C-alpha positions as CSV (number, residue, x, y, z in Angstrom):
1,M,52.4,107.8,112.6
2,K,54.9,110.7,112.0
3,G,56.0,110.3,115.8
4,I,56.6,106.6,115.4
5,L,58.6,107.3,112.4
6,F,60.7,110.0,113.9
7,F,61.4,107.8,116.9
8,L,62.6,105.0,114.6
9,I,64.8,107.3,112.6
10,S,66.3,108.8,115.8
11,L,66.8,105.2,117.3
12,F,68.7,104.3,114.0
13,W,71.1,107.2,114.3
14,L,71.6,106.8,118.0
15,T,72.5,103.3,117.6
16,A,74.8,103.9,114.7
17,F,76.5,106.7,116.5
18,A,77.0,104.3,119.6
19,L,78.7,101.6,117.4
20,D,80.7,104.3,115.4
21,Q,83.4,105.2,118.2
22,Q,86.3,107.2,118.0
23,V,90.0,105.7,118.0
24,T,93.1,107.6,118.6
25,I,96.6,106.7,118.1
26,Q,99.6,108.6,119.6
27,G,103.1,107.5,118.5
28,T,106.8,108.1,118.4
29,F,109.2,107.1,115.7
30,I,112.7,108.3,116.4
31,G,115.0,108.5,113.4
32,A,111.9,109.0,110.9
33,E,111.4,112.7,111.6
34,G,110.0,114.4,108.6
35,E,108.7,111.1,106.9
36,T,105.1,110.4,106.1
37,I,103.3,107.5,107.9
38,R,100.1,106.2,106.5
39,L,97.3,104.4,108.4
40,M,95.8,101.7,106.0
41,E,93.1,99.1,106.1
42,T,92.3,96.0,103.9
43,K,89.1,96.8,102.1
44,D,87.9,93.2,102.1
45,Y,89.8,89.9,102.4
46,I,88.6,88.6,98.8
47,S,90.1,91.3,96.7
48,N,92.8,92.3,99.3
49,Q,92.4,95.8,98.0
50,K,94.1,98.5,100.6
51,R,92.7,101.7,101.3
52,E,94.3,104.8,103.1
53,I,92.5,106.0,106.2
54,D,94.8,108.8,107.0
55,A,98.4,110.1,106.8
56,C,100.6,112.5,108.7
57,R,104.1,113.7,108.8
58,I,106.3,112.8,111.8
59,D,107.3,115.9,113.4
60,E,110.8,117.0,114.5
61,D,110.5,115.2,117.9
62,G,109.6,111.8,116.1
63,N,105.7,112.1,117.0
64,F,102.8,111.4,115.0
65,S,99.1,111.0,115.8
66,F,95.8,109.6,114.0
67,S,92.1,110.0,115.0
68,F,89.4,108.1,113.2
69,R,86.2,106.1,113.8
70,L,85.5,102.4,113.8
71,I,82.3,100.3,114.2
72,E,83.9,96.9,115.0
73,P,87.5,95.6,115.7
74,Q,89.7,95.6,112.6
75,A,92.9,94.7,111.5
76,L,94.9,97.9,110.3
77,F,98.5,98.6,109.4
78,F,101.0,101.3,109.3
79,R,102.7,102.0,106.1
80,I,106.1,104.0,106.2
81,F,108.9,103.9,103.6
82,H,108.4,100.6,101.8
83,G,107.5,98.7,105.0
84,T,104.3,97.7,106.6
85,N,103.5,96.9,110.2
86,S,99.8,95.5,111.2
87,F,97.9,95.8,114.5
88,F,94.3,95.6,115.6
89,A,92.3,98.6,116.4
90,E,88.9,98.4,118.6
91,P,86.3,101.2,118.8
92,G,86.5,103.7,121.5
93,K,90.1,102.8,122.3
94,S,93.3,104.8,122.5
95,Y,96.6,103.4,121.5
96,L,100.4,104.5,122.5
97,V,102.6,103.2,119.9
98,E,106.4,103.2,120.0
99,F,108.7,102.3,117.1
100,E,112.1,100.9,117.4
101,S,114.3,104.1,116.8
102,I,116.5,104.0,113.6
103,D,119.7,105.6,112.9
104,P,119.0,107.9,109.7
105,E,122.9,107.8,108.8
106,N,123.1,103.9,108.8
107,E,119.5,103.5,107.7
108,V,119.6,104.1,104.0
109,E,121.4,101.1,103.0
110,G,119.4,98.8,105.3
111,R,116.0,100.4,104.5
112,D,116.5,99.9,100.8
113,F,118.0,96.3,100.8
114,Y,114.8,94.9,101.6
115,P,112.4,97.6,100.4
116,F,109.1,95.9,99.9
117,N,108.9,93.7,103.0
118,R,110.7,95.7,105.6
119,Y,109.5,95.4,109.0
120,Y,109.9,98.2,111.5
121,G,109.4,97.0,114.9
122,F,106.9,98.8,117.2
123,E,105.3,98.0,120.5
124,I,101.8,99.0,121.7
125,R,102.0,100.3,125.3
126,Q,98.8,99.6,127.1
127,Q,97.5,99.6,130.5
128,N,97.6,96.3,132.2
129,D,94.6,95.1,130.2
130,D,94.3,91.1,129.9
131,Q,91.5,91.5,127.5
132,D,93.5,93.6,125.1
133,L,93.0,92.4,121.5
134,N,96.5,93.0,120.3
135,K,98.0,91.3,123.4
136,L,95.7,88.4,123.0
137,I,96.4,87.8,119.3
138,N,100.1,88.3,119.7
139,N,100.3,85.7,122.5
140,F,98.3,83.3,120.6
141,D,100.0,83.7,117.3
142,N,103.4,83.2,119.1
143,M,102.1,79.9,120.5
144,V,100.8,78.9,117.0
145,F,104.2,79.7,115.5
146,D,106.1,77.7,118.1
147,F,103.7,74.8,117.6
148,V,104.3,74.6,113.9
149,E,108.1,75.2,114.2
150,E,108.3,72.3,116.9
151,N,105.8,69.8,115.6
152,V,105.4,70.5,111.8
153,S,108.5,71.9,110.3
154,R,110.7,69.1,111.6
155,Q,108.1,66.2,111.2
156,F,106.2,67.3,108.1
157,R,105.6,63.6,107.0
158,V,103.8,62.4,110.2
159,N,100.1,62.7,111.1
160,H,99.6,65.8,113.3
161,R,96.2,65.1,114.6
162,H,97.1,64.0,118.0
163,S,99.7,66.9,118.6
164,L,97.3,69.5,117.2
165,D,94.4,68.2,119.5
166,N,96.8,68.4,122.5
167,F,97.8,71.9,121.6
168,R,94.1,73.0,121.3
169,L,93.5,71.5,124.8
170,F,96.5,73.5,126.1
171,T,95.4,76.8,124.6
172,D,91.8,76.2,125.5
173,S,93.0,76.1,129.2
174,L,94.9,79.4,128.9
175,F,92.3,81.5,127.0
176,R,89.0,80.0,128.5
177,D,88.5,83.0,130.6
178,V,88.8,85.6,127.6
179,D,85.4,87.4,127.1
180,H,86.3,88.9,123.6
181,D,84.0,87.9,120.7
182,F,86.4,89.1,118.0
183,F,89.3,87.2,119.5
184,R,87.1,84.1,120.2
185,D,86.3,83.9,116.5
186,Y,90.1,84.5,115.4
187,Y,91.1,81.8,117.8
188,D,88.6,79.3,116.5
189,Y,89.1,80.0,112.8
190,S,92.9,80.0,113.3
191,F,92.5,76.3,114.6
192,A,90.2,75.6,111.6
193,N,92.9,76.8,109.4
194,L,95.5,74.5,111.1
195,Y,93.0,71.4,110.7
196,R,92.6,72.2,107.0
197,T,96.3,73.0,106.3
198,L,97.6,69.9,108.2
199,N,94.8,67.7,106.8
200,T,93.7,66.4,110.3
201,R,89.9,66.8,109.5
202,Q,87.7,66.0,106.8
203,F,86.3,68.8,104.4
204,Q,82.6,68.0,105.8
205,W,83.5,68.0,109.4
206,L,85.2,71.4,109.0
207,A,82.1,72.8,107.1
208,D,79.8,71.4,109.8
209,S,82.0,72.8,112.7
210,F,82.9,76.2,111.4
211,L,80.6,77.3,108.5
212,L,77.2,75.9,108.4
213,D,74.5,78.0,110.5
214,R,77.3,80.3,111.6
215,P,77.6,84.2,110.8
216,V,79.8,85.3,107.9
217,L,82.7,87.2,109.5
218,H,83.8,89.4,106.5
219,Q,86.2,91.7,108.6
220,N,87.8,88.7,110.7
221,P,91.0,87.7,108.8
222,A,91.2,84.3,110.3
223,Y,87.7,83.6,109.1
224,M,88.4,84.7,105.6
225,D,91.7,82.9,105.4
226,F,89.9,79.7,106.2
227,L,87.1,80.5,103.8
228,S,89.9,80.8,101.1
229,R,91.7,77.6,102.0
230,M,88.3,75.7,102.0
231,F,87.1,76.7,98.7
232,N,90.5,77.3,96.9
233,T,89.9,74.6,94.4
234,F,86.6,73.1,95.8
235,I,84.1,74.3,93.2
236,F,86.4,73.6,90.5
237,A,87.6,70.2,91.3
238,A,86.8,68.9,94.7
239,S,82.8,69.1,95.2
240,P,81.0,65.9,94.4
241,H,78.0,68.0,93.5
242,L,79.5,70.3,91.0
243,S,81.3,69.8,87.8
244,M,83.4,72.2,85.6
245,N,80.8,71.6,82.6
246,D,78.0,72.8,84.9
247,L,80.1,76.0,85.7
248,E,81.0,76.6,82.1
249,I,77.5,76.3,81.0
250,C,76.4,79.0,83.6
251,V,79.0,81.5,82.8
252,N,80.2,80.7,79.1
253,R,76.6,79.9,77.7
254,H,73.9,81.5,79.9
255,N,76.2,84.4,81.2
256,S,73.8,84.3,84.2
257,Y,74.2,85.2,87.9
258,H,71.1,83.3,88.8
259,A,72.0,80.0,86.9
260,L,75.6,80.2,88.7
261,M,73.9,80.7,92.3
262,D,71.4,77.8,91.4
263,S,74.4,75.6,90.2
264,L,76.5,76.5,93.3
265,G,73.5,75.7,95.4
266,K,73.5,71.9,94.4
267,E,76.4,71.8,97.0
268,P,74.9,71.3,100.5
269,V,77.7,73.3,102.2
270,L,76.7,76.2,100.1
271,R,73.0,76.3,100.9
272,N,73.3,79.6,102.8
273,E,72.7,82.3,100.1
274,L,74.8,84.9,101.9
275,F,77.8,82.4,102.3
276,R,77.2,81.0,98.8
277,E,77.5,84.6,97.0
278,L,80.6,85.1,98.9
279,V,82.0,82.0,97.6
280,M,80.8,82.7,94.1
281,I,82.6,85.9,94.2
282,D,86.0,84.4,95.1
283,G,85.3,81.7,92.3
284,L,84.6,84.3,89.7
285,K,87.9,86.2,90.7
286,K,89.6,82.8,89.9
287,M,87.5,82.1,86.7
288,Y,88.7,85.5,85.3
289,D,92.3,84.1,84.5
290,H,91.0,80.4,83.8
291,P,91.3,79.6,80.2
292,D,88.0,77.8,80.1
293,F,85.9,80.7,81.2
294,R,85.1,83.7,79.0
295,R,86.4,86.8,80.8
296,S,83.5,89.2,79.6
297,H,81.1,86.9,80.9
298,V,82.7,86.7,84.3
299,V,83.0,90.5,84.4
300,N,79.3,90.7,83.7
301,I,78.1,88.4,86.5
302,L,80.4,90.3,89.0
303,E,78.9,93.6,87.8
304,I,75.5,92.2,88.7
305,V,76.6,91.4,92.0
306,K,78.2,95.0,92.3
307,Y,75.0,96.6,91.6
308,N,72.3,94.1,92.6
309,S,73.3,92.1,95.3
310,K,71.0,92.1,98.6
311,F,74.1,92.0,100.7
312,P,75.8,95.5,100.9
313,E,79.2,94.0,101.8
314,H,79.1,91.9,98.7
315,R,78.5,94.9,96.4
316,K,81.6,96.4,97.8
317,I,83.6,93.2,97.4
318,A,82.6,92.6,93.8
319,A,83.5,96.3,92.9
320,N,87.0,95.9,94.4
321,V,87.4,92.5,92.8
322,L,86.5,94.0,89.4
323,Q,88.9,97.0,89.8
324,N,91.7,94.4,90.9
325,L,91.1,92.4,87.6
326,Q,91.1,95.2,85.4
327,Q,93.7,97.5,86.8
328,L,97.3,97.1,85.3
329,R,95.5,94.7,82.6
330,R,96.0,95.0,78.8
331,G,93.7,97.5,77.3
332,H,93.1,99.5,80.5
333,P,94.5,103.0,81.3
334,A,98.0,102.9,83.1
335,P,98.0,104.5,86.4
336,S,99.0,108.1,86.9
337,L,102.6,108.7,87.3
338,E,104.3,111.9,88.3
339,V,108.1,112.4,88.6
340,F,110.5,115.4,88.3
341,D,113.4,115.6,85.9
342,S,116.9,116.9,87.1
343,S,115.8,120.5,86.5
344,G,112.8,120.2,88.6
345,N,110.2,119.8,85.7
346,R,107.3,117.8,86.3
347,V,106.9,114.8,84.0
348,T,104.0,112.5,83.6
349,L,102.8,109.8,81.1
350,E,101.0,112.3,79.3
351,S,104.4,113.9,78.6
352,F,105.1,110.9,76.2
353,H,101.6,110.8,74.6
354,G,102.0,109.4,71.1
355,K,104.7,107.1,71.7
356,Y,105.0,103.6,73.2
357,V,106.5,103.6,76.7
358,F,108.7,100.9,78.1
359,L,108.3,101.6,81.8
360,F,110.6,100.2,84.4
361,F,111.2,100.3,88.1
362,W,115.0,99.8,89.3
363,A,117.0,100.6,92.4
364,T,120.8,101.1,92.6
365,W,121.2,98.4,95.2
366,C,119.6,95.8,93.0
367,Q,122.4,94.1,91.0
368,S,120.0,92.4,88.7
369,C,118.7,95.9,87.8
370,I,122.0,97.3,87.1
371,A,123.1,94.3,85.0
372,E,120.1,95.3,82.8
373,L,121.7,98.7,81.9
374,G,123.6,97.4,78.8
375,P,120.5,95.5,77.1
376,M,118.5,98.4,78.1
377,T,120.5,100.9,76.3
378,D,120.8,98.4,73.5
379,M,117.0,98.3,73.1
380,A,116.6,102.1,73.4
381,G,118.9,102.5,70.6
382,E,117.0,100.4,68.2
383,F,113.5,101.9,69.1
384,D,114.6,105.4,69.4
385,E,111.8,107.0,67.2
386,Q,108.9,104.6,68.5
387,V,109.6,103.8,72.2
388,E,110.5,106.1,75.2
389,F,112.3,104.2,77.8
390,V,111.2,105.6,81.3
391,G,113.0,104.2,84.4
392,I,112.0,105.0,88.0
393,F,114.5,104.4,90.9
394,V,113.0,103.6,94.1
395,D,116.0,104.3,96.2
396,Q,114.8,106.0,99.5
397,D,117.8,108.4,99.2
398,P,117.5,110.4,96.0
399,E,121.3,111.0,96.1
400,A,122.0,107.4,95.4
401,A,120.2,107.6,92.1
402,K,121.6,110.9,90.9
403,V,124.4,109.0,89.2
404,F,121.9,107.7,86.6
405,T,119.3,110.3,86.7
406,H,121.7,113.0,86.1
407,N,123.7,111.0,83.4
408,E,122.9,112.7,80.2
409,E,125.0,110.1,78.1
410,L,122.4,107.5,78.9
411,D,119.6,107.3,76.2
412,L,117.0,106.7,78.9
413,S,114.7,108.9,80.8
414,L,115.6,108.3,84.4
415,F,114.0,109.6,87.4
416,H,113.9,109.2,91.2
417,F,110.5,108.3,92.5
418,N,110.5,111.3,94.8
419,N,109.5,109.2,97.8
420,N,106.1,109.2,96.2
421,H,105.1,105.5,97.8
422,R,101.5,106.1,96.8
423,M,102.5,106.0,93.1
424,L,104.3,102.9,93.6
425,D,101.1,101.4,95.2
426,R,99.1,102.5,92.1
427,F,101.7,100.3,90.1
428,D,101.2,97.4,92.6
429,L,105.0,97.4,92.9
430,K,106.2,94.7,95.2
431,S,109.9,94.0,93.9
432,V,112.2,95.3,91.5
433,P,113.1,95.1,88.5
434,A,109.5,95.3,87.2
435,Y,108.9,96.3,83.5
436,M,105.8,97.0,81.4
437,V,104.8,98.5,78.1
438,I,102.2,101.2,77.5
439,D,100.7,102.0,74.3
440,P,100.6,105.7,72.7
441,E,97.1,106.3,74.1
442,G,98.3,105.7,77.7
443,K,96.9,102.1,78.0
444,I,98.7,99.0,79.3
445,L,99.9,97.0,76.5
446,R,101.7,94.2,78.3
447,N,102.2,93.7,82.1
448,P,104.5,92.3,83.4
449,F,107.1,92.4,80.4
450,P,110.2,90.4,80.3
451,S,113.5,91.9,81.1
452,P,115.9,93.5,78.3
453,S,118.1,90.5,78.6
454,D,115.3,87.8,78.3
455,A,115.1,88.5,74.5
456,G,113.4,91.9,75.3
457,K,114.3,93.4,72.0
458,Q,112.6,90.9,69.9
459,R,109.7,90.6,72.3
460,L,109.2,94.3,72.0
461,R,109.6,94.5,68.4
462,S,107.0,91.8,68.0
463,L,104.5,93.6,70.4
464,I,104.5,97.0,68.8
465,R,104.2,95.5,65.3
């Protein structure tokens, strides 16, 4: 008996090791020497939370490298400066990545002008591998883009069923010899998305063709995008077997995971328990901000999934959704913040403990930010004893912000973000200007907050009273 048990345990570890394979990335980025490049992943495609896998500094020759392990093909992305660049990695493969070079002397202005969506072009140099996943997906995505541009963007009022069917026949002929499971699924669900988006197929046909009796592909972005589109409003408004009243009773009155799962089970397309629970998690995420549902009960049901779901992947997703719903929300602790004043002294939110903090993120190239300087100074003068006005400049070049951060005449606490992009990620900063109010205990009081010129003084007065 012990021998059999030892054999089974050994087999398990050997199988896991065989699936978990090393991936290496060697890259160059001329012009970004000395900068930090991060390798990141999307934890799941319901919460869309990001996680840093690794980070390294680009050396003086413009080189960088990563080494990590993967179990299955996965979409990853590089994070450098404020930009992101995505690609697909496969277990056991090595990649040579070459970024388009940049001129550091001319880059600062361009880099900062579109700071949160800047794309730094790069190429993955592979051997002549027709089954390479990035090459397959890039070629297919370009075809889809061209199809939409030619047939949809210019003729958005016509029925696209015929042109889409012809496009499918054409691409089927091009990719019929591809033997790559991840790509085949990506391909199929990309078309499912087109059918749904262009309204060329009925809901039940799509469910029968792409969801029922098929595996749930948590890590395939095309599958998860299709799932989201299919059920975006379905359980709230479109299902003939569900009613808002049923859902409200399950959540508001019974506060019950099992009642909600049973109610969703009335819908035939949700008869598979794994699939139904995934749709339920996505639905609970939407219920959190829906005025007809009690937030505390939504949180409770998500916590039941987090700790008790029989599906490990769903326990992780529920935990990520809960974190998303509660971070940067009123009553929850503000993320950690660390900056340095003009004398090099470390400053954190704890430095202002006992006072309200009006926290704002600006940039010198942002005209709407600079236009708020007058109203902001006016606000600071009125709330001098109660509120600390703390501004973070996100210019890539710290020299650009010095005209403000070193100006002692401004009655504001102004700092450069010190190129700490992880800090900006913690505040989920996607654009500037951005404003929030933090209470004297370091908890979020209001996020987002209106700009100072948008009756900011009156609103802040009302809020802290």
